C-alpha angles and dihedrals in degrees: 000000000000092000091051091053091050089051091050091049090049092051093048090051092048090051095051092047091051090050088051093052090047092052090047093052092046095049092045091054095057120107101222128199114195126206121196093357089146085079090066093038091056093049092049095046089053091045090239114157118216146180115253120201129185133160118276093238093055098040101112097084100038091054089048095050093053096047118131090015107114096266134155113209131197121225134168128255091243127110090259087051089054089055093048093045090058093052091046092050090056087052086054097247116153097236122215117191121212144087144194089279100043130025095345101144093047092049092050090052092051092048090051089051088053091048090052090052102055105277130127116224132228122200137171098214097200096048152150098015107358151194091236109262091345111135119232122199100259102095093040093048091047091052093043097051096037097046090227119137118252121232122191126206131206118195131190136172127204092217119027146136124232123214121227094247133120091264096043086235109219122224113187121218119245114278094004124148117261134190124206119190124189123200121223114269112279120211118208117201110232090217095061112132120235092263092048091048090052091052089051092053089053092048092051092047090054090050095048092048089051095052091041090052092049093048089055095058114101 
């Protein structure tokens, strides 16, 4: 029985590592055009940490682009979250597990601790279960309480497949063209009221949808 468990653990690990290699090859093959990338370059050159937010369905490339860059990333406690967490660990993210439906407050506290200790933060603000491209509070509250600027990312691919999932998860074809658009940094006042914060969430959702739609035009 013990040997069987070891075999199963080995096969799971092999499967996760194989997925990691496939994702790396796929992302490296993409021909990416960046728009407003100087925003990120400026923040990095000034050693300014930031909160990065992108839709759940287009998360593959943003996670890849920020690998090995001193980031903490939020993933759910679901089985899909387990898979993503293993890939992010191999990209040297500090992975925090939690969501709006499970462990969200604890996860937010851990993210804020990372922000205070020199880490940037990556969040999919409509995850883990939607609604589709509808922004929840996580990214805004993290930026508000940490004092870090918020940067939004829109991502599009010329040739792609979409899974039949709530987020219409996008898988690009090998060697296809990709567009990545960064918003200008958004500063969120820590003294915003509840109503003002809600309006800021709506504003950021609108911006993210605008740059996402622009990125998908080929």
